[in-house]
Z-matrix of the N, CA and C atoms (Angstrom, degrees):
N
C 1 1.406
C 2 1.527 1 107.31
N 3 1.336 2 112.86 1 120.50
C 4 1.458 3 118.73 2 -178.07
C 5 1.519 4 109.03 3 -94.27
N 6 1.281 5 113.27 4 138.09
C 7 1.457 6 118.27 5 179.18
C 8 1.527 7 109.81 6 -87.60
N 9 1.291 8 115.18 7 137.05
C 10 1.467 9 120.55 8 179.99
C 11 1.524 10 107.80 9 -113.29
N 12 1.279 11 114.99 10 119.59
C 13 1.461 12 120.42 11 -179.71
C 14 1.519 13 110.37 12 -106.85
N 15 1.305 14 115.39 13 135.40
C 16 1.471 15 119.64 14 175.38
C 17 1.510 16 107.88 15 -95.59
N 18 1.286 17 113.63 16 141.46
C 19 1.462 18 119.29 17 179.72
C 20 1.530 19 108.73 18 -75.62
N 21 1.319 20 114.50 19 142.62
C 22 1.463 21 117.72 20 176.50
C 23 1.527 22 111.24 21 -71.31
N 24 1.288 23 116.61 22 -24.31
C 25 1.470 24 121.73 23 -177.69
C 26 1.516 25 109.05 24 -100.16
N 27 1.302 26 115.62 25 98.73
C 28 1.450 27 119.39 26 179.20
C 29 1.525 28 108.56 27 -89.50
N 30 1.294 29 115.23 28 145.05
C 31 1.464 30 119.46 29 177.13
C 32 1.511 31 108.92 30 -74.21
N 33 1.286 32 114.90 31 127.16
C 34 1.458 33 118.98 32 177.74
C 35 1.521 34 108.61 33 -98.74
N 36 1.284 35 114.23 34 143.82
C 37 1.463 36 118.87 35 176.57
C 38 1.525 37 107.99 36 -73.89
N 39 1.297 38 116.41 37 136.65
C 40 1.465 39 119.87 38 179.27
C 41 1.515 40 109.50 39 -128.27
N 42 1.278 41 113.57 40 146.96
C 43 1.461 42 120.36 41 178.57
C 44 1.514 43 107.55 42 -113.55
N 45 1.312 44 115.30 43 128.40
C 46 1.451 45 120.32 44 178.42
C 47 1.529 46 107.94 45 -82.33
N 48 1.321 47 117.21 46 115.16
C 49 1.465 48 120.03 47 -176.04
C 50 1.525 49 112.88 48 -95.58
N 51 1.307 50 117.61 49 6.03
C 52 1.469 51 120.18 50 179.63
C 53 1.524 52 112.06 51 -59.17
N 54 1.352 53 120.00 52 -46.78
C 55 1.472 54 118.46 53 177.70
C 56 1.532 55 112.56 54 -61.89
N 57 1.319 56 117.15 55 -33.31
C 58 1.462 57 120.50 56 178.95
C 59 1.529 58 110.71 57 -66.45
N 60 1.312 59 116.44 58 -41.80
C 61 1.468 60 120.57 59 177.14
C 62 1.514 61 110.40 60 -64.80
N 63 1.345 62 116.83 61 -42.50
C 64 1.464 63 120.27 62 177.91
C 65 1.529 64 111.58 63 -60.94
N 66 1.308 65 115.90 64 -43.14
C 67 1.468 66 119.99 65 179.02
C 68 1.525 67 110.59 66 -63.21
N 69 1.318 68 116.91 67 -45.10
C 70 1.469 69 120.36 68 179.71
C 71 1.524 70 111.06 69 -61.65
N 72 1.316 71 116.14 70 -44.33
C 73 1.463 72 119.89 71 179.14
C 74 1.527 73 111.04 72 -62.08
N 75 1.333 74 117.09 73 -43.15
C 76 1.465 75 120.22 74 179.76
C 77 1.528 76 111.56 75 -65.17
N 78 1.318 77 118.28 76 -37.03
C 79 1.462 78 120.38 77 177.11
C 80 1.522 79 111.61 78 -66.05
N 81 1.320 80 116.45 79 -44.08
C 82 1.464 81 120.01 80 177.86
C 83 1.521 82 109.79 81 -61.89
N 84 1.309 83 117.07 82 -44.09
C 85 1.461 84 121.72 83 179.45
C 86 1.529 85 111.29 84 -62.32
N 87 1.330 86 116.68 85 -42.78
C 88 1.460 87 120.82 86 178.99
C 89 1.522 88 111.60 87 -60.82
N 90 1.326 89 117.61 88 -45.93
C 91 1.453 90 120.34 89 -178.45
C 92 1.526 91 111.54 90 -70.01
N 93 1.315 92 117.65 91 -32.88
C 94 1.468 93 119.57 92 176.94
C 95 1.520 94 111.16 93 -66.97
N 96 1.306 95 117.52 94 -40.32
C 97 1.461 96 121.29 95 -178.56
C 98 1.523 97 110.93 96 -73.66
N 99 1.313 98 117.10 97 -39.51
C 100 1.465 99 119.54 98 -175.03
C 101 1.518 100 113.32 99 -83.62
N 102 1.325 101 118.34 100 -12.47
C 103 1.453 102 121.56 101 -179.75
C 104 1.518 103 109.94 102 -72.15
N 105 1.292 104 116.78 103 131.04
C 106 1.455 105 121.81 104 178.79
C 107 1.521 106 108.82 105 -81.23
N 108 1.315 107 116.12 106 127.46
C 109 1.454 108 120.39 107 -177.31
C 110 1.536 109 110.72 108 -70.86
N 111 1.305 110 117.54 109 -47.09
C 112 1.461 111 120.95 110 -178.49
C 113 1.512 112 111.68 111 -89.41
N 114 1.301 113 114.45 112 168.58
C 115 1.450 114 119.28 113 175.76
C 116 1.522 115 108.52 114 -79.00
N 117 1.286 116 115.42 115 124.54
C 118 1.450 117 120.55 116 179.82
C 119 1.517 118 107.21 117 -105.76
N 120 1.310 119 115.25 118 124.30
C 121 1.454 120 120.33 119 -178.12
C 122 1.519 121 109.98 120 -89.56
N 123 1.295 122 116.23 121 144.60
C 124 1.456 123 121.39 122 177.91
C 125 1.520 124 111.23 123 -83.74
N 126 1.322 125 117.59 124 -7.61
C 127 1.456 126 122.18 125 -177.20
C 128 1.525 127 108.20 126 -100.55
N 129 1.321 128 116.31 127 123.31
C 130 1.452 129 121.20 128 -179.40
C 131 1.522 130 109.73 129 -82.02
N 132 1.314 131 115.20 130 123.56
C 133 1.461 132 121.63 131 179.96
C 134 1.520 133 107.76 132 -133.77
N 135 1.325 134 116.61 133 131.53
C 136 1.457 135 121.47 134 175.32
C 137 1.517 136 107.84 135 -91.08
N 138 1.326 137 115.30 136 100.99
C 139 1.460 138 120.30 137 -175.64
C 140 1.522 139 110.82 138 -72.39
N 141 1.333 140 116.96 139 148.11
C 142 1.461 141 119.24 140 175.92
C 143 1.515 142 110.64 141 -68.21
N 144 1.339 143 115.84 142 156.21
C 145 1.459 144 121.11 143 -178.64
C 146 1.522 145 109.92 144 -96.35
N 147 1.337 146 114.60 145 146.74
C 148 1.458 147 121.49 146 176.93
C 149 1.519 148 107.87 147 -145.09
N 150 1.332 149 115.63 148 145.61
C 151 1.463 150 119.52 149 179.24
C 152 1.514 151 109.91 150 -68.88
N 153 1.318 152 117.15 151 -45.39
C 154 1.449 153 120.89 152 178.59
C 155 1.518 154 108.58 153 -108.47
N 156 1.309 155 113.76 154 117.28
C 157 1.456 156 118.69 155 176.35
C 158 1.516 157 107.91 156 -121.90
N 159 1.293 158 116.17 157 148.96
C 160 1.462 159 120.79 158 178.47
C 161 1.515 160 110.46 159 -75.34
N 162 1.300 161 115.57 160 174.53
C 163 1.457 162 120.52 161 176.88
C 164 1.525 163 108.97 162 -63.02
N 165 1.314 164 115.35 163 137.15
C 166 1.461 165 119.72 164 -179.30
C 167 1.519 166 108.75 165 -67.57
N 168 1.307 167 116.17 166 115.92
C 169 1.455 168 121.58 167 -178.70
C 170 1.513 169 108.66 168 -114.34
N 171 1.277 170 114.72 169 147.14
C 172 1.459 171 118.54 170 173.20
C 173 1.522 172 107.12 171 -106.53
N 174 1.294 173 115.76 172 114.89
C 175 1.451 174 119.89 173 -178.48
C 176 1.513 175 111.27 174 -85.89
N 177 1.316 176 114.53 175 166.14
C 178 1.457 177 119.53 176 175.58
C 179 1.524 178 110.42 177 -71.50
N 180 1.310 179 115.06 178 -24.68
C 181 1.451 180 120.48 179 -177.92
C 182 1.527 181 107.91 180 -130.71
N 183 1.325 182 116.49 181 123.97
C 184 1.457 183 121.70 182 -179.89
C 185 1.521 184 107.94 183 -120.45
N 186 1.321 185 115.30 184 123.15
C 187 1.457 186 121.23 185 176.03
C 188 1.522 187 106.90 186 -105.97
N 189 1.318 188 116.49 187 122.22
C 190 1.455 189 122.16 188 -179.57
C 191 1.510 190 108.60 189 -111.79
N 192 1.333 191 116.00 190 133.12
C 193 1.463 192 121.43 191 177.28
C 194 1.524 193 106.65 192 -119.16
N 195 1.318 194 116.06 193 116.95
C 196 1.460 195 120.93 194 -174.63
C 197 1.525 196 110.89 195 -80.58
N 198 1.315 197 114.51 196 175.50
C 199 1.462 198 121.53 197 179.54
C 200 1.528 199 111.53 198 -60.90
N 201 1.328 200 116.37 199 -29.31
C 202 1.463 201 121.66 200 -179.75
C 203 1.521 202 111.83 201 -90.79
N 204 1.347 203 118.02 202 15.92
C 205 1.465 204 125.07 203 -179.97
C 206 1.524 205 112.86 204 62.65
N 207 1.321 206 116.97 205 28.74
C 208 1.458 207 121.26 206 174.07
C 209 1.517 208 107.63 207 -85.78
N 210 1.320 209 117.64 208 138.84
C 211 1.462 210 122.10 209 -176.45
C 212 1.529 211 108.88 210 -105.95
N 213 1.336 212 115.28 211 132.80
C 214 1.458 213 122.60 212 178.77
C 215 1.519 214 108.16 213 -124.07
N 216 1.299 215 115.98 214 134.91
C 217 1.464 216 122.19 215 177.17
C 218 1.527 217 106.57 216 -112.13
N 219 1.333 218 116.32 217 109.08
C 220 1.473 219 122.12 218 -173.48
C 221 1.530 220 111.11 219 50.53
N 222 1.311 221 116.67 220 51.38
C 223 1.473 222 125.86 221 176.70
C 224 1.521 223 114.49 222 67.50
N 225 1.324 224 118.46 223 11.56
C 226 1.458 225 121.46 224 175.47
C 227 1.530 226 107.88 225 -112.08
N 228 1.319 227 115.81 226 125.75
C 229 1.458 228 120.30 227 -178.74
C 230 1.524 229 110.43 228 -62.21
N 231 1.330 230 115.47 229 140.73
C 232 1.463 231 121.30 230 179.84
C 233 1.524 232 108.17 231 -143.43
N 234 1.323 233 115.50 232 141.91
C 235 1.458 234 119.66 233 177.44
C 236 1.517 235 109.46 234 -75.41
N 237 1.314 236 116.04 235 150.99
C 238 1.466 237 121.46 236 -177.04
C 239 1.530 238 111.98 237 -62.57
N 240 1.329 239 117.26 238 -34.91
C 241 1.467 240 119.10 239 -178.64
C 242 1.530 241 113.07 240 -74.84
N 243 1.340 242 118.36 241 -16.26
C 244 1.463 243 122.01 242 177.85
C 245 1.530 244 112.84 243 -97.97
N 246 1.325 245 116.81 244 -5.92
C 247 1.467 246 120.83 245 -174.73
C 248 1.525 247 111.83 246 -64.62
N 249 1.316 248 118.10 247 -44.56
C 250 1.465 249 121.64 248 -177.86
C 251 1.531 250 111.19 249 -59.94
N 252 1.316 251 117.02 250 -45.52
C 253 1.462 252 121.16 251 -179.88
C 254 1.530 253 110.87 252 -63.56
N 255 1.316 254 117.05 253 -41.17
C 256 1.470 255 120.88 254 179.96
C 257 1.526 256 111.45 255 -68.46
N 258 1.321 257 116.78 256 -36.88
C 259 1.470 258 120.01 257 177.39
C 260 1.525 259 111.34 258 -65.71
N 261 1.306 260 116.73 259 -38.73
C 262 1.475 261 119.78 260 177.55
C 263 1.528 262 110.84 261 -64.55
N 264 1.337 263 117.50 262 -36.15
C 265 1.463 264 120.87 263 178.69
C 266 1.522 265 110.94 264 -67.11
N 267 1.318 266 116.81 265 -39.35
C 268 1.461 267 121.13 266 -174.13
C 269 1.531 268 113.79 267 -91.19
N 270 1.303 269 117.39 268 1.05
C 271 1.466 270 121.13 269 -176.20
C 272 1.519 271 112.57 270 -57.42
N 273 1.317 272 117.93 271 -42.63
C 274 1.459 273 122.10 272 -176.67
C 275 1.524 274 112.34 273 -72.17
N 276 1.325 275 117.68 274 -23.88
C 277 1.466 276 119.81 275 -177.31
C 278 1.522 277 113.19 276 -82.31
N 279 1.328 278 117.13 277 -7.72
C 280 1.463 279 120.67 278 179.78
C 281 1.520 280 107.84 279 -81.65
N 282 1.337 281 116.51 280 117.36
C 283 1.466 282 121.11 281 -172.54
C 284 1.522 283 112.37 282 -68.25
N 285 1.325 284 116.88 283 -59.08
C 286 1.465 285 118.89 284 -176.14
C 287 1.523 286 112.26 285 -95.76
N 288 1.308 287 116.68 286 2.21
C 289 1.452 288 120.30 287 175.96
C 290 1.514 289 115.04 288 79.69
N 291 1.336 290 117.23 289 9.96
C 292 1.458 291 119.86 290 -177.96
C 293 1.523 292 110.43 291 -106.97
N 294 1.317 293 114.52 292 135.05
C 295 1.454 294 122.22 293 177.20
C 296 1.525 295 107.13 294 -115.28
N 297 1.327 296 116.85 295 138.23
C 298 1.459 297 121.94 296 178.25
C 299 1.519 298 108.04 297 -99.76
N 300 1.329 299 116.05 298 126.48
C 301 1.459 300 121.69 299 176.75
C 302 1.530 301 107.53 300 -105.58
N 303 1.324 302 115.85 301 116.97
C 304 1.465 303 121.75 302 177.68
C 305 1.522 304 107.61 303 -105.70
N 306 1.310 305 116.93 304 98.84
C 307 1.455 306 121.07 305 -179.08
C 308 1.515 307 111.06 306 -106.45
N 309 1.313 308 116.69 307 131.87
C 310 1.459 309 121.25 308 176.91
C 311 1.521 310 108.96 309 -62.69
N 312 1.329 311 116.55 310 149.69
C 313 1.463 312 119.06 311 -177.70
C 314 1.526 313 112.27 312 -69.22
N 315 1.327 314 118.07 313 -15.37
C 316 1.460 315 121.47 314 178.27
C 317 1.537 316 112.21 315 -98.25
N 318 1.314 317 117.20 316 5.26
C 319 1.462 318 121.68 317 179.88
C 320 1.526 319 110.11 318 -70.19
N 321 1.323 320 115.97 319 145.87
C 322 1.461 321 119.72 320 175.20
C 323 1.530 322 109.87 321 -64.14
N 324 1.300 323 115.73 322 138.04
C 325 1.464 324 121.03 323 178.89
C 326 1.520 325 110.44 324 -61.53
N 327 1.306 326 116.47 325 -34.08
C 328 1.461 327 121.28 326 -179.43
C 329 1.534 328 111.46 327 -61.91
N 330 1.327 329 117.27 328 -36.57
C 331 1.461 330 120.63 329 179.66
C 332 1.520 331 110.86 330 -66.53
N 333 1.330 332 116.68 331 -42.54
C 334 1.466 333 120.42 332 179.43
C 335 1.526 334 110.41 333 -65.60
N 336 1.315 335 117.30 334 -42.71
C 337 1.465 336 120.84 335 178.59
C 338 1.524 337 110.08 336 -64.41
N 339 1.323 338 117.16 337 -38.29
C 340 1.460 339 120.66 338 177.98
C 341 1.532 340 111.33 339 -62.80
N 342 1.333 341 117.19 340 -41.00
C 343 1.469 342 120.80 341 178.41
C 344 1.522 343 109.97 342 -66.44
N 345 1.331 344 117.53 343 -42.50
C 346 1.470 345 120.09 344 178.72
C 347 1.525 346 110.66 345 -63.78
N 348 1.320 347 116.99 346 -38.38
C 349 1.463 348 121.31 347 177.86
C 350 1.533 349 110.83 348 -64.10
N 351 1.315 350 116.67 349 -41.64
C 352 1.465 351 119.79 350 179.42
C 353 1.517 352 111.22 351 -68.08
N 354 1.338 353 117.60 352 -33.63
C 355 1.462 354 120.32 353 174.82
C 356 1.531 355 110.44 354 -62.65
N 357 1.318 356 116.80 355 -44.89
C 358 1.470 357 120.87 356 178.55
C 359 1.530 358 111.29 357 -63.69
N 360 1.318 359 116.96 358 -41.36
C 361 1.455 360 120.11 359 179.53
C 362 1.523 361 112.18 360 -67.45
N 363 1.343 362 116.94 361 -27.11
C 364 1.465 363 121.06 362 178.67
C 365 1.524 364 111.44 363 -82.41
N 366 1.336 365 117.43 364 -4.66
C 367 1.455 366 120.54 365 179.86
C 368 1.510 367 113.90 366 87.72
N 369 1.330 368 116.74 367 23.65
C 370 1.458 369 122.37 368 178.18
C 371 1.529 370 107.61 369 -117.51
N 372 1.336 371 117.35 370 84.89
C 373 1.460 372 119.18 371 -174.47
C 374 1.533 373 114.23 372 -81.24
N 375 1.330 374 117.78 373 -13.70
C 376 1.458 375 120.26 374 -177.11
C 377 1.528 376 109.95 375 -100.07
N 378 1.318 377 115.27 376 119.21
C 379 1.461 378 120.47 377 175.78
C 380 1.514 379 108.46 378 -151.02
N 381 1.320 380 115.55 379 157.39
C 382 1.459 381 120.98 380 178.06
C 383 1.518 382 109.04 381 -124.69
N 384 1.323 383 114.94 382 151.42
C 385 1.455 384 121.36 383 176.54
C 386 1.520 385 108.11 384 -102.00
N 387 1.315 386 116.91 385 123.76
C 388 1.462 387 121.61 386 -178.92
C 389 1.520 388 109.74 387 -77.30
N 390 1.323 389 116.57 388 133.66
C 391 1.463 390 123.11 389 176.68
C 392 1.524 391 108.81 390 -137.57
N 393 1.328 392 115.22 391 168.59
C 394 1.457 393 120.27 392 171.75
C 395 1.511 394 108.50 393 -111.53
N 396 1.325 395 116.40 394 149.42
C 397 1.467 396 121.22 395 -177.10
C 398 1.534 397 109.44 396 -77.18
N 399 1.313 398 115.76 397 133.75
C 400 1.466 399 120.58 398 176.78
C 401 1.525 400 108.96 399 -110.78
N 402 1.309 401 114.67 400 155.13
C 403 1.459 402 119.64 401 177.40
C 404 1.527 403 108.05 402 -74.68
N 405 1.317 404 115.43 403 146.45
C 406 1.475 405 119.12 404 -177.96
C 407 1.477 406 111.77 405 -73.05
């Protein structure tokens, strides 16, 4: 009769997590690099040029007016007669109270003035007009 002894030190299965850490790090790195820092609008607008432009700010609320005088509120089309009501709804969600107006250089002046008037009527007196810097 042979005696069978079990070792006190059993081999434990181990999983090497180095590839998992590498994969996680590469995914985080990929998303950090590919993430756009600024707000990128899906609506193409040719902004007017100005010699002195302010610092490019991204507002909580962006109103875009296209070349065809179509009005977009944060890239969603909105009719002019519904703009005032929507601005009143979103007034409290604006953190610093500034709205960015991106008007195409071919937009009617009347449309831009109408949007500024509706902003004032909604109780949002602070807004900026987006421009691009031109060479002197």
